[in-house]
Backbone of each chain as nested JSON, in Angstrom:
{
  "chains": [
    {"id": "A", "residues": [
      {"number": 1, "name": "MET", "atoms": {"N": [0.851, -1.192, 0.0], "CA": [0.0, 0.0, 0.0], "C": [0.887, 1.242, 0.0]}},
      {"number": 2, "name": "PRO", "atoms": {"N": [0.695, 2.144, -0.928], "CA": [1.515, 3.347, -0.92], "C": [1.186, 4.223, 0.287]}},
      {"number": 3, "name": "ALA", "atoms": {"N": [2.169, 4.972, 0.724], "CA": [1.939, 5.902, 1.843], "C": [0.896, 6.929, 1.421]}},
      {"number": 4, "name": "SER", "atoms": {"N": [0.079, 7.328, 2.363], "CA": [-0.947, 8.31, 2.025], "C": [-0.335, 9.707, 1.951]}},
      {"number": 5, "name": "LYS", "atoms": {"N": [-0.98, 10.515, 1.165], "CA": [-0.48, 11.859, 0.913], "C": [-0.891, 12.8, 2.047]}},
      {"number": 6, "name": "GLN", "atoms": {"N": [0.06, 13.621, 2.472], "CA": [-0.239, 14.627, 3.499], "C": [0.085, 16.007, 2.955]}},
      {"number": 7, "name": "HIS", "atoms": {"N": [-0.5, 17.006, 3.565], "CA": [-0.204, 18.378, 3.156], "C": [0.697, 19.021, 4.195]}},
      {"number": 8, "name": "PHE", "atoms": {"N": [1.832, 19.537, 3.704], "CA": [2.787, 20.195, 4.588], "C": [2.836, 21.687, 4.29]}},
      {"number": 9, "name": "THR", "atoms": {"N": [3.065, 22.462, 5.333], "CA": [3.352, 23.878, 5.103], "C": [4.576, 24.256, 5.926]}},
      {"number": 10, "name": "PHE", "atoms": {"N": [5.495, 24.962, 5.276], "CA": [6.737, 25.382, 5.931], "C": [6.88, 26.898, 5.829]}},
      {"number": 11, "name": "GLU", "atoms": {"N": [7.444, 27.467, 6.876], "CA": [7.761, 28.895, 6.854], "C": [9.256, 29.012, 6.533]}},
      {"number": 12, "name": "VAL", "atoms": {"N": [9.567, 29.564, 5.374], "CA": [10.946, 29.59, 4.891], "C": [11.348, 31.032, 4.559]}},
      {"number": 13, "name": "VAL", "atoms": {"N": [12.522, 31.424, 5.016], "CA": [13.016, 32.771, 4.727], "C": [13.505, 32.837, 3.275]}},
      {"number": 14, "name": "MET", "atoms": {"N": [12.8, 33.613, 2.461], "CA": [13.161, 33.782, 1.045], "C": [13.093, 35.272, 0.736]}},
      {"number": 15, "name": "THR", "atoms": {"N": [14.171, 35.805, 0.162], "CA": [14.221, 37.261, 0.001], "C": [14.069, 37.757, -1.439]}},
      {"number": 16, "name": "CYS", "atoms": {"N": [14.1, 36.855, -2.379], "CA": [13.882, 37.283, -3.774], "C": [13.334, 36.101, -4.559]}},
      {"number": 17, "name": "SER", "atoms": {"N": [12.96, 36.331, -5.804], "CA": [12.409, 35.243, -6.601], "C": [13.47, 34.183, -6.897]}},
      {"number": 18, "name": "GLY", "atoms": {"N": [14.734, 34.582, -6.851], "CA": [15.805, 33.599, -7.015], "C": [15.797, 32.598, -5.874]}},
      {"number": 19, "name": "CYS", "atoms": {"N": [15.499, 33.098, -4.679], "CA": [15.406, 32.234, -3.492], "C": [14.23, 31.267, -3.635]}},
      {"number": 20, "name": "SER", "atoms": {"N": [13.069, 31.794, -3.969], "CA": [11.881, 30.94, -4.038], "C": [11.986, 29.959, -5.205]}},
      {"number": 21, "name": "ASN", "atoms": {"N": [12.572, 30.393, -6.302], "CA": [12.774, 29.474, -7.43], "C": [13.713, 28.335, -7.062]}},
      {"number": 22, "name": "ALA", "atoms": {"N": [14.705, 28.654, -6.253], "CA": [15.676, 27.628, -5.845], "C": [14.99, 26.567, -4.988]}},
      {"number": 23, "name": "VAL", "atoms": {"N": [14.133, 27.002, -4.083], "CA": [13.404, 26.054, -3.235], "C": [12.477, 25.195, -4.104]}},
      {"number": 24, "name": "ASN", "atoms": {"N": [11.826, 25.844, -5.05], "CA": [10.929, 25.132, -5.952], "C": [11.675, 24.079, -6.766]}},
      {"number": 25, "name": "LYS", "atoms": {"N": [12.839, 24.464, -7.256], "CA": [13.641, 23.554, -8.075], "C": [14.108, 22.347, -7.261]}},
      {"number": 26, "name": "ALA", "atoms": {"N": [14.55, 22.608, -6.046], "CA": [15.035, 21.524, -5.183], "C": [13.904, 20.544, -4.86]}},
      {"number": 27, "name": "LEU", "atoms": {"N": [12.728, 21.086, -4.562], "CA": [11.595, 20.224, -4.212], "C": [11.041, 19.49, -5.427]}},
      {"number": 28, "name": "SER", "atoms": {"N": [11.087, 20.125, -6.585], "CA": [10.562, 19.511, -7.806], "C": [11.304, 18.221, -8.138]}},
      {"number": 29, "name": "ARG", "atoms": {"N": [12.55, 18.131, -7.7], "CA": [13.332, 16.921, -7.963], "C": [12.775, 15.715, -7.224]}},
      {"number": 30, "name": "LEU", "atoms": {"N": [11.923, 15.962, -6.235], "CA": [11.326, 14.857, -5.463], "C": [10.032, 14.354, -6.085]}},
      {"number": 31, "name": "GLU", "atoms": {"N": [9.545, 15.004, -7.137], "CA": [8.324, 14.54, -7.796], "C": [8.533, 13.122, -8.316]}},
      {"number": 32, "name": "PRO", "atoms": {"N": [7.555, 12.25, -8.274], "CA": [6.15, 12.472, -7.89], "C": [5.878, 12.306, -6.39]}},
      {"number": 33, "name": "ASP", "atoms": {"N": [6.923, 12.085, -5.579], "CA": [6.684, 11.91, -4.141], "C": [6.285, 13.224, -3.471]}},
      {"number": 34, "name": "VAL", "atoms": {"N": [6.569, 14.306, -4.173], "CA": [6.118, 15.624, -3.731], "C": [5.297, 16.2, -4.883]}},
      {"number": 35, "name": "SER", "atoms": {"N": [4.173, 16.806, -4.579], "CA": [3.346, 17.384, -5.636], "C": [2.661, 18.651, -5.15]}},
      {"number": 36, "name": "ASP", "atoms": {"N": [2.061, 19.354, -6.094], "CA": [1.337, 20.591, -5.784], "C": [2.159, 21.564, -4.937]}},
      {"number": 37, "name": "ILE", "atoms": {"N": [3.365, 21.794, -5.394], "CA": [4.245, 22.736, -4.688], "C": [3.731, 24.159, -4.924]}},
      {"number": 38, "name": "ASP", "atoms": {"N": [3.507, 24.863, -3.843], "CA": [3.008, 26.233, -3.942], "C": [3.843, 27.118, -3.021]}},
      {"number": 39, "name": "ILE", "atoms": {"N": [4.66, 27.964, -3.646], "CA": [5.588, 28.787, -2.865], "C": [5.174, 30.243, -2.943]}},
      {"number": 40, "name": "SER", "atoms": {"N": [5.049, 30.883, -1.787], "CA": [4.715, 32.3, -1.753], "C": [5.864, 33.087, -1.15]}},
      {"number": 41, "name": "LEU", "atoms": {"N": [6.486, 33.896, -2.002], "CA": [7.571, 34.764, -1.536], "C": [6.991, 35.809, -0.588]}},
      {"number": 42, "name": "GLU", "atoms": {"N": [5.814, 36.291, -0.913], "CA": [5.162, 37.316, -0.101], "C": [4.857, 36.813, 1.316]}},
      {"number": 43, "name": "ASN", "atoms": {"N": [4.342, 35.597, 1.38], "CA": [3.972, 35.043, 2.687], "C": [5.088, 34.235, 3.341]}},
      {"number": 44, "name": "GLN", "atoms": {"N": [6.19, 34.037, 2.589], "CA": [7.325, 33.254, 3.11], "C": [6.893, 31.822, 3.455]}},
      {"number": 45, "name": "THR", "atoms": {"N": [6.068, 31.27, 2.585], "CA": [5.567, 29.922, 2.838], "C": [5.833, 28.975, 1.666]}},
      {"number": 46, "name": "VAL", "atoms": {"N": [6.006, 27.726, 2.011], "CA": [6.156, 26.64, 1.049], "C": [5.103, 25.593, 1.392]}},
      {"number": 47, "name": "ASP", "atoms": {"N": [4.151, 25.416, 0.511], "CA": [3.091, 24.435, 0.704], "C": [3.247, 23.314, -0.318]}},
      {"number": 48, "name": "LEU", "atoms": {"N": [2.979, 22.105, 0.102], "CA": [3.08, 20.978, -0.825], "C": [2.341, 19.766, -0.284]}},
      {"number": 49, "name": "ASP", "atoms": {"N": [2.064, 18.844, -1.181], "CA": [1.541, 17.537, -0.795], "C": [2.678, 16.532, -0.942]}},
      {"number": 50, "name": "SER", "atoms": {"N": [2.726, 15.571, -0.037], "CA": [3.773, 14.567, -0.161], "C": [3.413, 13.272, 0.545]}},
      {"number": 51, "name": "THR", "atoms": {"N": [3.93, 12.187, -0.02], "CA": [3.811, 10.88, 0.618], "C": [5.048, 10.61, 1.48]}},
      {"number": 52, "name": "LEU", "atoms": {"N": [6.026, 11.496, 1.428], "CA": [7.266, 11.329, 2.197], "C": [7.058, 11.768, 3.645]}},
      {"number": 53, "name": "PRO", "atoms": {"N": [7.913, 11.269, 4.552], "CA": [7.823, 11.727, 5.945], "C": [8.16, 13.224, 6.048]}},
      {"number": 54, "name": "TYR", "atoms": {"N": [7.569, 13.862, 7.036], "CA": [7.803, 15.289, 7.282], "C": [9.294, 15.626, 7.323]}},
      {"number": 55, "name": "ASP", "atoms": {"N": [10.06, 14.841, 8.078], "CA": [11.482, 15.145, 8.269], "C": [12.287, 15.052, 6.977]}},
      {"number": 56, "name": "THR", "atoms": {"N": [11.862, 14.168, 6.076], "CA": [12.554, 14.027, 4.79], "C": [12.378, 15.288, 3.959]}},
      {"number": 57, "name": "VAL", "atoms": {"N": [11.158, 15.8, 3.944], "CA": [10.884, 17.022, 3.178], "C": [11.581, 18.217, 3.827]}},
      {"number": 58, "name": "LEU", "atoms": {"N": [11.52, 18.281, 5.148], "CA": [12.188, 19.37, 5.881], "C": [13.678, 19.386, 5.574]}},
      {"number": 59, "name": "GLU", "atoms": {"N": [14.292, 18.219, 5.591], "CA": [15.73, 18.109, 5.339], "C": [16.079, 18.584, 3.925]}},
      {"number": 60, "name": "LYS", "atoms": {"N": [15.209, 18.248, 2.977], "CA": [15.433, 18.664, 1.591], "C": [15.391, 20.192, 1.477]}},
      {"number": 61, "name": "ILE", "atoms": {"N": [14.468, 20.803, 2.174], "CA": [14.391, 22.267, 2.129], "C": [15.627, 22.871, 2.798]}},
      {"number": 62, "name": "LYS", "atoms": {"N": [16.043, 22.283, 3.903], "CA": [17.227, 22.801, 4.605], "C": [18.482, 22.71, 3.748]}},
      {"number": 63, "name": "LYS", "atoms": {"N": [18.522, 21.71, 2.87], "CA": [19.698, 21.542, 1.999], "C": [19.834, 22.672, 0.99]}},
      {"number": 64, "name": "THR", "atoms": {"N": [18.771, 23.442, 0.817], "CA": [18.89, 24.613, -0.057], "C": [19.672, 25.722, 0.646]}},
      {"number": 65, "name": "GLY", "atoms": {"N": [19.91, 25.567, 1.951], "CA": [20.614, 26.598, 2.707], "C": [19.695, 27.684, 3.23]}},
      {"number": 66, "name": "LYS", "atoms": {"N": [18.414, 27.558, 2.942], "CA": [17.434, 28.534, 3.427], "C": [17.08, 28.233, 4.883]}},
      {"number": 67, "name": "GLU", "atoms": {"N": [16.783, 29.298, 5.624], "CA": [16.366, 29.121, 7.014], "C": [14.897, 28.71, 7.055]}},
      {"number": 68, "name": "VAL", "atoms": {"N": [14.636, 27.59, 7.72], "CA": [13.256, 27.139, 7.896], "C": [12.814, 27.519, 9.306]}},
      {"number": 69, "name": "LYS", "atoms": {"N": [11.843, 28.414, 9.387], "CA": [11.422, 28.92, 10.706], "C": [10.381, 28.024, 11.362]}},
      {"number": 70, "name": "GLY", "atoms": {"N": [9.739, 27.214, 10.57], "CA": [8.741, 26.322, 11.142], "C": [8.087, 25.502, 10.057]}},
      {"number": 71, "name": "GLY", "atoms": {"N": [7.285, 24.559, 10.488], "CA": [6.588, 23.728, 9.518], "C": [5.591, 22.85, 10.236]}},
      {"number": 72, "name": "ARG", "atoms": {"N": [4.569, 22.417, 9.51], "CA": [3.598, 21.53, 10.143], "C": [2.819, 20.751, 9.086]}},
      {"number": 73, "name": "ILE", "atoms": {"N": [2.201, 19.703, 9.547], "CA": [1.33, 18.882, 8.704], "C": [-0.084, 19.399, 8.914]}},
      {"number": 74, "name": "ILE", "atoms": {"N": [-0.754, 19.727, 7.844], "CA": [-2.12, 20.248, 8.014], "C": [-3.117, 19.455, 7.186]}}
    ]},
    {"id": "B", "residues": [
      {"number": 1, "name": "MET", "atoms": {"N": [46.647, 8.257, 3.697], "CA": [47.008, 9.629, 3.312], "C": [45.732, 10.399, 2.972]}},
      {"number": 2, "name": "PRO", "atoms": {"N": [45.541, 11.561, 3.562], "CA": [44.334, 12.325, 3.238], "C": [44.399, 12.849, 1.811]}},
      {"number": 3, "name": "ALA", "atoms": {"N": [43.254, 13.013, 1.213], "CA": [43.208, 13.557, -0.148], "C": [43.773, 14.967, -0.138]}},
      {"number": 4, "name": "SER", "atoms": {"N": [44.449, 15.317, -1.199], "CA": [45.024, 16.657, -1.233], "C": [43.949, 17.678, -1.567]}},
      {"number": 5, "name": "LYS", "atoms": {"N": [44.19, 18.883, -1.11], "CA": [43.222, 19.96, -1.265], "C": [43.329, 20.584, -2.649]}},
      {"number": 6, "name": "GLN", "atoms": {"N": [42.171, 20.821, -3.248], "CA": [42.153, 21.474, -4.553], "C": [41.315, 22.739, -4.454]}},
      {"number": 7, "name": "HIS", "atoms": {"N": [41.539, 23.639, -5.382], "CA": [40.738, 24.861, -5.401], "C": [39.72, 24.775, -6.533]}},
      {"number": 8, "name": "PHE", "atoms": {"N": [38.449, 24.979, -6.17], "CA": [37.365, 24.922, -7.153], "C": [36.758, 26.296, -7.333]}},
      {"number": 9, "name": "THR", "atoms": {"N": [36.335, 26.579, -8.533], "CA": [35.55, 27.791, -8.759], "C": [34.327, 27.418, -9.586]}},
      {"number": 10, "name": "PHE", "atoms": {"N": [33.166, 27.909, -9.136], "CA": [31.897, 27.62, -9.808], "C": [31.206, 28.923, -10.186]}},
      {"number": 11, "name": "GLU", "atoms": {"N": [30.535, 28.895, -11.309], "CA": [29.72, 30.029, -11.717], "C": [28.268, 29.69, -11.359]}},
      {"number": 12, "name": "VAL", "atoms": {"N": [27.709, 30.432, -10.421], "CA": [26.39, 30.108, -9.879], "C": [25.47, 31.331, -9.989]}},
      {"number": 13, "name": "VAL", "atoms": {"N": [24.253, 31.105, -10.473], "CA": [23.291, 32.202, -10.587], "C": [22.726, 32.531, -9.206]}},
      {"number": 14, "name": "MET", "atoms": {"N": [23.043, 33.735, -8.728], "CA": [22.567, 34.196, -7.414], "C": [22.082, 35.627, -7.593]}},
      {"number": 15, "name": "THR", "atoms": {"N": [20.854, 35.876, -7.151], "CA": [20.279, 37.188, -7.459], "C": [20.167, 38.13, -6.264]}},
      {"number": 16, "name": "CYS", "atoms": {"N": [20.396, 37.629, -5.063], "CA": [20.369, 38.519, -3.893], "C": [21.251, 37.921, -2.809]}},
      {"number": 17, "name": "SER", "atoms": {"N": [21.435, 38.659, -1.732], "CA": [22.3, 38.154, -0.664], "C": [21.682, 36.93, 0.014]}},
      {"number": 18, "name": "GLY", "atoms": {"N": [20.359, 36.799, -0.083], "CA": [19.71, 35.593, 0.446], "C": [20.149, 34.37, -0.331]}},
      {"number": 19, "name": "CYS", "atoms": {"N": [20.316, 34.539, -1.634], "CA": [20.791, 33.451, -2.497], "C": [22.22, 33.065, -2.137]}},
      {"number": 20, "name": "SER", "atoms": {"N": [23.099, 34.06, -2.049], "CA": [24.515, 33.767, -1.785], "C": [24.7, 33.23, -0.367]}},
      {"number": 21, "name": "ASN", "atoms": {"N": [23.927, 33.752, 0.578], "CA": [24.001, 33.226, 1.948], "C": [23.565, 31.764, 2.011]}},
      {"number": 22, "name": "ALA", "atoms": {"N": [22.57, 31.43, 1.204], "CA": [22.069, 30.049, 1.198], "C": [23.145, 29.098, 0.673]}},
      {"number": 23, "name": "VAL", "atoms": {"N": [23.833, 29.495, -0.379], "CA": [24.91, 28.664, -0.93], "C": [26.026, 28.525, 0.101]}},
      {"number": 24, "name": "ASN", "atoms": {"N": [26.332, 29.633, 0.75], "CA": [27.382, 29.619, 1.771], "C": [27.018, 28.67, 2.926]}},
      {"number": 25, "name": "LYS", "atoms": {"N": [25.777, 28.745, 3.348], "CA": [25.315, 27.916, 4.456], "C": [25.368, 26.427, 4.094]}},
      {"number": 26, "name": "ALA", "atoms": {"N": [24.926, 26.114, 2.892], "CA": [24.923, 24.715, 2.445], "C": [26.346, 24.166, 2.369]}},
      {"number": 27, "name": "LEU", "atoms": {"N": [27.269, 24.969, 1.859], "CA": [28.653, 24.515, 1.723], "C": [29.368, 24.46, 3.071]}},
      {"number": 28, "name": "SER", "atoms": {"N": [29.015, 25.369, 3.971], "CA": [29.655, 25.402, 5.284], "C": [29.415, 24.107, 6.052]}},
      {"number": 29, "name": "ARG", "atoms": {"N": [28.316, 23.443, 5.741], "CA": [28.013, 22.172, 6.416], "C": [29.022, 21.092, 6.051]}},
      {"number": 30, "name": "LEU", "atoms": {"N": [29.782, 21.294, 4.989], "CA": [30.783, 20.299, 4.57], "C": [32.143, 20.53, 5.237]}},
      {"number": 31, "name": "GLU", "atoms": {"N": [32.284, 21.605, 5.986], "CA": [33.548, 21.843, 6.688], "C": [33.83, 20.697, 7.641]}},
      {"number": 32, "name": "PRO", "atoms": {"N": [35.067, 20.267, 7.829], "CA": [36.304, 20.834, 7.302], "C": [36.707, 20.309, 5.923]}},
      {"number": 33, "name": "ASP", "atoms": {"N": [35.872, 19.498, 5.29], "CA": [36.243, 18.976, 3.97], "C": [36.177, 20.057, 2.895]}},
      {"number": 34, "name": "VAL", "atoms": {"N": [35.476, 21.13, 3.234], "CA": [35.446, 22.312, 2.379], "C": [35.929, 23.469, 3.233]}},
      {"number": 35, "name": "SER", "atoms": {"N": [36.774, 24.317, 2.673], "CA": [37.268, 25.456, 3.449], "C": [37.466, 26.673, 2.551]}},
      {"number": 36, "name": "ASP", "atoms": {"N": [37.715, 27.8, 3.186], "CA": [37.961, 29.063, 2.47], "C": [36.897, 29.349, 1.408]}},
      {"number": 37, "name": "ILE", "atoms": {"N": [35.655, 29.258, 1.83], "CA": [34.542, 29.542, 0.921], "C": [34.481, 31.047, 0.668]}},
      {"number": 38, "name": "ASP", "atoms": {"N": [34.497, 31.413, -0.579], "CA": [34.457, 32.833, -0.939], "C": [33.411, 33.003, -2.043]}},
      {"number": 39, "name": "ILE", "atoms": {"N": [32.311, 33.649, -1.68], "CA": [31.204, 33.784, -2.623], "C": [31.043, 35.234, -3.031]}},
      {"number": 40, "name": "SER", "atoms": {"N": [30.992, 35.482, -4.329], "CA": [30.791, 36.834, -4.832], "C": [29.47, 36.921, -5.583]}},
      {"number": 41, "name": "LEU", "atoms": {"N": [28.561, 37.671, -4.986], "CA": [27.266, 37.892, -5.638], "C": [27.485, 38.723, -6.906]}},
      {"number": 42, "name": "GLU", "atoms": {"N": [28.396, 39.676, -6.808], "CA": [28.675, 40.558, -7.946], "C": [29.22, 39.779, -9.145]}},
      {"number": 43, "name": "ASN", "atoms": {"N": [30.146, 38.88, -8.859], "CA": [30.769, 38.112, -9.949], "C": [30.068, 36.792, -10.238]}},
      {"number": 44, "name": "GLN", "atoms": {"N": [29.069, 36.455, -9.405], "CA": [28.325, 35.196, -9.57], "C": [29.255, 33.99, -9.473]}},
      {"number": 45, "name": "THR", "atoms": {"N": [30.188, 34.076, -8.527], "CA": [31.159, 32.994, -8.373], "C": [31.175, 32.435, -6.953]}},
      {"number": 46, "name": "VAL", "atoms": {"N": [31.488, 31.165, -6.891], "CA": [31.681, 30.462, -5.624], "C": [33.064, 29.819, -5.69]}},
      {"number": 47, "name": "ASP", "atoms": {"N": [33.963, 30.293, -4.838], "CA": [35.325, 29.752, -4.78], "C": [35.513, 29.028, -3.457]}},
      {"number": 48, "name": "LEU", "atoms": {"N": [36.228, 27.941, -3.491], "CA": [36.49, 27.214, -2.245], "C": [37.648, 26.245, -2.427]}},
      {"number": 49, "name": "ASP", "atoms": {"N": [38.181, 25.803, -1.302], "CA": [39.165, 24.73, -1.284], "C": [38.471, 23.484, -0.77]}},
      {"number": 50, "name": "SER", "atoms": {"N": [38.839, 22.336, -1.32], "CA": [38.222, 21.114, -0.81], "C": [39.071, 19.889, -1.095]}},
      {"number": 51, "name": "THR", "atoms": {"N": [38.94, 18.929, -0.204], "CA": [39.58, 17.629, -0.406], "C": [38.58, 16.664, -1.067]}},
      {"number": 52, "name": "LEU", "atoms": {"N": [37.344, 17.117, -1.234], "CA": [36.302, 16.27, -1.839], "C": [36.414, 16.28, -3.361]}},
      {"number": 53, "name": "PRO", "atoms": {"N": [35.861, 15.242, -4.008], "CA": [35.859, 15.238, -5.474], "C": [35.014, 16.394, -6.016]}},
      {"number": 54, "name": "TYR", "atoms": {"N": [35.388, 16.852, -7.176], "CA": [34.666, 17.946, -7.842], "C": [33.16, 17.681, -7.907]}},
      {"number": 55, "name": "ASP", "atoms": {"N": [32.791, 16.48, -8.332], "CA": [31.37, 16.165, -8.517], "C": [30.58, 16.21, -7.213]}},
      {"number": 56, "name": "THR", "atoms": {"N": [31.231, 15.876, -6.106], "CA": [30.556, 15.909, -4.801], "C": [30.205, 17.344, -4.424]}},
      {"number": 57, "name": "VAL", "atoms": {"N": [31.159, 18.231, -4.648], "CA": [30.928, 19.644, -4.32], "C": [29.884, 20.23, -5.273]}},
      {"number": 58, "name": "LEU", "atoms": {"N": [29.994, 19.899, -6.538], "CA": [29.021, 20.377, -7.532], "C": [27.606, 19.944, -7.155]}},
      {"number": 59, "name": "GLU", "atoms": {"N": [27.465, 18.69, -6.767], "CA": [26.149, 18.152, -6.398], "C": [25.571, 18.887, -5.19]}},
      {"number": 60, "name": "LYS", "atoms": {"N": [26.441, 19.219, -4.247], "CA": [26.005, 19.937, -3.048], "C": [25.478, 21.334, -3.425]}},
      {"number": 61, "name": "ILE", "atoms": {"N": [26.154, 21.975, -4.331], "CA": [25.692, 23.306, -4.761], "C": [24.371, 23.167, -5.51]}},
      {"number": 62, "name": "LYS", "atoms": {"N": [24.26, 22.156, -6.342], "CA": [23.016, 21.954, -7.103], "C": [21.832, 21.69, -6.181]}},
      {"number": 63, "name": "LYS", "atoms": {"N": [22.092, 21.076, -5.034], "CA": [21.015, 20.791, -4.082], "C": [20.427, 22.05, -3.466]}},
      {"number": 64, "name": "THR", "atoms": {"N": [21.114, 23.165, -3.6], "CA": [20.536, 24.424, -3.132], "C": [19.445, 24.899, -4.097]}},
      {"number": 65, "name": "GLY", "atoms": {"N": [19.365, 24.261, -5.284], "CA": [18.377, 24.673, -6.269], "C": [18.862, 25.792, -7.166]}},
      {"number": 66, "name": "LYS", "atoms": {"N": [20.098, 26.243, -6.924], "CA": [20.664, 27.303, -7.768], "C": [21.195, 26.714, -9.061]}},
      {"number": 67, "name": "GLU", "atoms": {"N": [21.111, 27.51, -10.118], "CA": [21.646, 27.068, -11.4], "C": [23.163, 27.23, -11.405]}},
      {"number": 68, "name": "VAL", "atoms": {"N": [23.864, 26.131, -11.716], "CA": [25.322, 26.177, -11.823], "C": [25.667, 26.228, -13.297]}},
      {"number": 69, "name": "LYS", "atoms": {"N": [26.275, 27.327, -13.72], "CA": [26.554, 27.521, -15.155], "C": [27.876, 26.903, -15.565]}},
      {"number": 70, "name": "GLY", "atoms": {"N": [28.73, 26.688, -14.587], "CA": [30.014, 26.083, -14.921], "C": [30.858, 25.931, -13.672]}},
      {"number": 71, "name": "GLY", "atoms": {"N": [31.974, 25.254, -13.819], "CA": [32.875, 25.081, -12.703], "C": [34.155, 24.455, -13.174]}},
      {"number": 72, "name": "ARG", "atoms": {"N": [35.225, 24.671, -12.417], "CA": [36.481, 24.049, -12.791], "C": [37.413, 23.969, -11.589]}},
      {"number": 73, "name": "ILE", "atoms": {"N": [38.418, 23.148, -11.753], "CA": [39.469, 23.011, -10.736], "C": [40.615, 23.908, -11.182]}},
      {"number": 74, "name": "ILE", "atoms": {"N": [41.048, 24.781, -10.281], "CA": [42.146, 25.679, -10.692], "C": [43.314, 25.628, -9.697]}}
    ]}
  ]
}
């Protein structure tokens, strides 16, 4: 049975579109295990659906070098 | 015998200090295998010394989601 999909939201410090594009690019490499990536530079949020564990996705975002201020499963 | 240190230079697309700080942060996690990291937002360059293989360092930079336009050992 495949893992069920959850919706994650992370608060990530991004200061320009280059920052948000970089996060998007890094996360896109996890497709199809990550989907519906929605990044808001204005709100400093990264929303996505994923079948991966929370910590795996968090670690991937941290590897971009961006500061992650918080995150949760909603 | 430890691997000898080489100097790498990469051309990386970075559009703000948030971008360059993110690359710096990601590479700093490889210390002490990576040292003397020098990032120029103006010149779009990432210079460093490392005992790691070129491809390992390149992959680490790519994981930030930034576009790497080129790189070489000098």
